[in-house]
N, C-alpha and C positions, 0 to 999 in steps of 0.2 A: 172952546171952539178951535183954537189953534192946534191943540193936541190932537183933536179928531182929524183936522186937515193934514197934520204931520203923519198920523197913522195911515190915512188914506194914500198919501204920497208914497210912504214906505211900501204899502201893499201893492201899489201900482208898479213900483220899481221891481219888487220881488216877482210879480207875475210876468213882467216884461223879461226879467232875467231868466225865469224858468222857460219862457217861450224861446228865448234866444238859445239857451242850452239845448233844447230839443231840436231847434232848427239847425244849429251848428252840428249836432250829432246825427242828423237825419233820422231821428227817432219818432215813431208814432206811439202815442199813449193808448193803451188798451185797458180801460178801467175794469173790464171783466176778467183780466188775467188773475190767476190764483195768487193768494197771499201766502208767504212763508209762515208756517205755524211754529215749527221747531226744527232744530238741527242737532245731531249728536254724532260722535265718532268713536270708534273702537280700535285700539291698537293691537297689532299682532306682535309676535316675538321678535320680528326683524325691524330694521330701521324704517322701512316703508312697506305699506300694504296697498293692494289694488283690487277693488271689487269689479266683477264682470256681470253680475246677475242679482236682481232683487226680487223677492217673492212676498206678496201679501198673504199671510197665513190665515187659516180657518179660525184661529183663536183671537184674531185681531192684531197680532204681532207681525214682525217682519223678519225675514231671513235673507242674508246676503252671503254670496259665495265668490271667492276669488283666491288671491295668494297673498302671503306675506313674504317678502324677499323677492329675489329675481332668479328666473331661469337663466342658465342651466345649473347654477352653483348653490344658490341659497333658498330657492322658493319652496314653501310648504303650502298645501291647500289650507285656506282659512275659511271657516264657516262660522257666522255670527248670528245669534238670535236675540232680538230685542222685543220688548213689549210694545203696546199701542202708544205709550207715552215716550218711548225712546230709551227706557232703562234696560241695561244689559241683563239678559236671562242666562245665557251661556255662550262660550266661544270655544272652538276646537280647531286643532291643527293636525294635519296628516301628511306623511311623506318624509323621507329622510335624505335622499341623495341630491336634492336641489332641482330636479327637473320634474316638478309637480304642478298641476294646473287644476283650479276649481272653476268650472265653466257655466254650470246651470244646475237647477234643482226642480224637483216636483214634490208635491205633498200627497201622501196617501193617508188612509185612515190611521195607520199605526206608525208612520215614519216619514222622514225626509230622505229622498234619494238624490245623491249628488253625482253629477257627471263631470268627468275631467280626465286627468292622467296622473299616474304614479310611475316614477322612474322612466318617463318617456313612453309609457304604454297606456292604452285606453283603460279607464278605470271607472268603477261604480262603487259608491259608498252608501250604505243604508244606515241612517242615524236615528236614535231614539229621540222623539219629539220633546220629551220632558227635559232631558239633560244633555243631549247631543252625543251620548255614548254610542260607540260603534256596534252595530248589530251584524253587519255583513260588509265584507270588502272583497272585491274581485278586480283583478288586473289581467288584461289580455293583450298579448303582443299581436296586433293585427298587421304589422309590417312597418319596419323602420321606426322613426319617431311618429307616434300616432296618439290620438286623443278622441274622447267623446266630447262633443260640443253641446248636445241637447238630447233629451230623452222624452219618451211618451209611453204611457201604458197602452197595451194592446190586449186582445182577448187571450193571447197565449203568454203574455209576460211583458217584456219591455222592448221597445225599438229605440236604438241609440244611433245617432248620426254624428259624423265628424270627419276625420281625415286620416290618411296613412301616408307613409313615405314622404314626410315633410322635407322639402329642400331647405327651407328657412326654419329650422327647428326651434330657434330661440324667439320666434315671433309669436306673440300671444293672440294675434288677430287674423293674419293671413299667412299661412305657412308655405304656400305654393306646393301643395301636395296633391293627393288624389282623394276625392270624396268617397265616403264609405258608410255603409249601413250595417249594423249588427243587430240580429235578433237574439234575445236572451230570455231565459226563464226567470222566475222570481227568486231563484237561488243564485243568480248571477252567472249561470252557465250559458255560453254562447252556443246557439243552435244553428245559426246560419250567418254568413257574411257575404255582402254584395258590393263589388267595386262599382261606383257610379261616376268614375272619372270622365266618362264621355259627356256627362251632364254638368258636374260640379267638381271644381278643384278643391273646394272646401265647403262641406255641408255645415250650416251654422244653426239652423232652427228646424224643429219638427213640431207639428201639431195635428191632432185628429180633425178630420173634416169630411163630411158627406160620404160616410162609409169607406173612408180611406184615410190617408195621411199626406200632408203637404210638407215638403222639405225645401227650404230656401238656403241660398248661400252665394258663393262667388264662383264664377266660371274661370277657365284657364286665364292666367295673368291678370285676374280681377278685371276682366274686360267688360263684363255685364253682370246684372242681377240674373241669377238662375233660380228656377222654380220647377219642381217635379211633383207629380202626384203618384203615390204607390198604393197598393192594397196591403192587407195585413201580412202577406208573405213577401213583401218588398218587391213585387213585380211592378215595373214602371207602367203607369196608365197613360200619362202624357208628360211632356217636358216643354218648357218655354224659357226664352231669354228676353230680357228687357234692358234698355239702356241706349246710350249714344255712341259716339265715335271715339270717346276717350275712356278713361278708367271709371268704372262704376262699382263701388264697394257696398255689398248688401249685408247688413248685420241684424236687422230687426224684422220680425214678422208677427202679425196678429190676424185673427179671423173673426168677423162679426157674426151675429146670430143669423143673418141672411146668407152666409156663406161667402161674402166678399172678403178678399184677401188684401191686406195692407203690407207692403214692403217698404223698408227705409234703410238709409245708409247715407253715403256721400259720393259726390261725383265731380269730375272735372270736364264733363261733356257739356260744352256750350256755356261754361262759366269762366270767370277770371281766376278763380282758385277753387278749393274744395267748398262746395255748398251742400246743404242737406238735400236729399233727393228721395221723394216719397211717391209711391205708385199705388193706385187702387185697381184691383183686378177682380173680375167676376169669378164664379165658382168653376167655370170652364177654362180659366186661364187667359181670358181676353182682357186686355188693358182697358180700363174705363177712363182714367186720367193720370197724369203725372204732374208733380209740382216740385220746383227747386226754390229753396228759400235760404237766405244767408245774410251775413254781415249785419246783425241787428243793431250794433252800436255805432255804425256809420263811419268806420275807418276806411282806409284805402283797401278795397277788396282784394287787390293782388297779394296782400300780405296775410289775409285772414283765412284760417281754417275753421269751417263749420262742420263738425264731425258727429253724425247721428249714429246712435248705438241701439236704441230701443224704441218701441212703438206700442201703443194700446188703443184699441177701438173705443169710441165713446157712444153714448146712447143716441146722439143726434145723427148717427150714420157716418161720422167722421173719425178722426183719430187725434192723438197727442203724441208728438215725437220728442224724445230727449236727446240732447246733443251737448257738446262743448264748443265754445267759440273763443278763439284767441289767435295770437300772432306766433307763427312758427319760425319767424325770420329775424327776431330781435330788432324789429323796426322801432319799437318803443315810441309809437306815435301817441300824443296826448290829445284828449278831447274832453268836452263837458266841463271845462273850467274848474269850478269849485268842487265838482264831484270827484275830481282826481282820478278819473278813469284813464288807463293806458292800455294800449293794444296788447302788450306782453302778458297782462294778467288775464287768465282764463276765467270765463263765467259759465255756469249752467245755462243752457239755452233750451227753452220749451216752446213748441209751436203747436197750436191747435188748428186743424183744418176741418172744415165742414164736409158734408157728404159729397159736395161738388168740387172739393179741393181748394176752396177759397179760405183765406186766413180768418179764423174767429178771433184769435189773439196770438201774440208772440211776446215772450218776456225773458229777460236774463236775470240771473240771481248771483250775487257776488258774495264772496267771503270777506274776512277782515282784510284791510288794505295790504296789498302786496301778496296775498295768498291766492293760489290758483284753486278755482272750483271748476270742475267739469262733470257733466252728467254722463253716467255710464249705462244706466238702465232705468226702467220705469215700470211701475205697476199701479193699478187703481186699488183703493183701499175699501174695506167693508163699510166705513162711515162716509163714503162718497168723496174721498180726497185722493191725493196723489202721494206716492212714496218714490223718491229718487235715490238711486245709488250714486253717491257723490265721491268723485276722485279728488281728494285733497291731500294725498300722501298717506291717508289712513282709510279705514272702512267708514265712510261717512254716510249718514242717512239724513235726508231732507224731507220733511213732511209739509205738504201744502194743501190748502182747501181747494174745492172744485165746485162750490155751491153755485157759482155764477154761470156754469156751463150747462146748457140744455141737453 
C-alpha cells in the first residue's frame, strides 16, 4: 500500500512539475500537433550546406535545393534526392566560381527543373529524375547580379521570376535589387524579359492561378508584401501591397483550390521583434485576414526572431507555416528548467492556422542539445504528412505526420 501511495505522490509531483514548466515557459500544449517521424541529413562537398526549397515528388521521395559553401567565393548549387524513408538516392553539385545559388524546383513528367544562379547570372538546370544527371543548362545575364527565384510552367514554356541588379549581391534572401520576369521556351531560350521594379524589388514565388499567374515577393526596402497577377505573356493584370508601418518580408506563397492566396514571412510592424506574419487573400487580391504569431517558447520577445520561409494550404481551408525561432542577440536566456532549453538554440517552428486565421496548433522541434534547427521550407507529402527542409548546417530533412489535422 505504501508503495502505491509513494508512486501516487511521485506522479503528483511530476505532473505539478510539468505544469510549472509549461507555466514558466508560457507554453500551451497542443496534443494535435504533428509528431516527428524521422530526420536525416546529407552533406555537400563544403563545410556547410544550406537548403532553400523542398519538394514532395511524384514517386513519394523528396528533393531539396540550395547551396553547399557560401557566396561569393565557395558556393555550389546542391540538389539532393531522397526516398520516402529518408535514404539518399542521389546528390549533385553545379557551378564553379563560387557565386552560385539553388533557389527552387518544379517536377515535370521527365525531369526536375532547378531555378537559381550560376556565376552571378540567372540560371535553369534540367535534371534526370533517376540519377540527377544534367539534361540542360542555361545561364542568362539579365543585368548585374541576378537570379531566378522561382519558376512555373506555361503554355509556351517556362515563366521564371527573381531579381536583377542586386545591390546586396551576397544576400541569399533579399538583395535589394529589381524584380524581373523572364519567359523561356523549354530549351531554355529567353523569349521575353520584363522589369517589374515598380511592383517588386525581389520577386520570390510564382504559381499558376485562375487563368494567369501570381507572383509574390518584397517591395522596395522590404517595406511590404507585394503581390501581382499576370497573364501568360507577363502583362500585369493587378498589383497589391500588404503590411504595416515597419519592415514586412514576404517569402512564402501558396494557393488553395478555391483560389485563396496565402502569403507568409516575418514582420516588425506592431511587434517587439520579428514575428511570423501570414495573410489570407481572395482571388481578386482583397485581404481576408492577417495573423502575427511568435515567441512560442516564452522568452523575452525583444530578443527572439521568428522567421517564416514557407507555407502550404491545408484541406480545412487554412495553412501551415514553417519558420525558425531563436535568439539573434546572444542573450542566452534559460527556461524550462530540466528541459535545458536556451534562447540561443534555434528550433523549427510550425504553425497551423484554420480558415479564419485562428491557431489550430503550434509546435517547435529541437535537435540534439546545443544544435540549431531552423525550418527553411515545407511541403505536404503523398502519405498525408509534412516534409520540412531543415537548416542544421547540412541539408536536413524532417518528416512529420499530419493525421490529426482535418
